[in-house]
N, C-alpha and C positions, 0 to 999 in steps of 0.2 A: 249112695255112697258121696262126699265132700269133694269139690276140688279143691287142690292144693292153690295157696293163691299167687306164691311163688315157683312158677314153673321155671325149668331146665331154661324155656327162650326168653322167658323175663328176667332173669339170671344174667343171661347172659350180654342181652340189650343193654340191663343195668352195669356192668361191669364195662362192656367197651362206651360207655357215655360216662362212666367216671375214669377211664383212663384219659379218653378223647378232654375231657374239664380239668385234670389233675395238670395235664401240659399245654393248657392254653391257659390256664390261670399261670404257672408256672414262667411261661414268654411275657403275659401278657406284665406279671409286677417286677422279673430282673428286666422287659426294657422300660418299665412307665418308670422305678422309684432304683433299679439296683437293687445293693443290696445290704440294704443297712439295719439295723439291731432290730429292726421289730419285722424281718421280711415274713419271719413265719405265721405270724398274728395276721397279716393282709395277704402273705399266699392265701390260707385255710379258707377268708372271710369269703374272698373270689372265687376259692374252688366249691366252695358249697352257695355262692348263690348261685354261677354258673350251674352246676350238679344240680339244681333247683329247675330252676329254668327249662335247662334242655331235657331231663328226666320228664317233668309236667309235660314240655309240648310232646315227647315221641310215644312217652308212654299215656299219657288221660287224651290229650287235646286232639288231637293228629286221627285215634283212631273213633274217639267220639264224632267228631262229625262225621268218616268215612260212613260209621252209624249211622247217622241222619240224613244224611242223603239216599243210603241206602234203604230205611225206609220210609220216604218221601218221594223216592221214587218206584217203590211199589203200593203206595199210595196212590200216586197218579196214574196205570195202567189201568 
């Protein structure tokens, strides 16, 4: 039986990351530029950039490095 790609744990992680990025992008855009006419487009771009960077770090890079280090530790024994 195939394991589902998006488990509940992964969905919860991505939801927390998206809420955090939404708040961070809002604060960053409002502090830097205020509320100009193109706020929504800048805010959306900031959100997606932050979300991709943070999600890639938390979901892919950190577990990948952890897995690699554990495999290298097992080889050294």
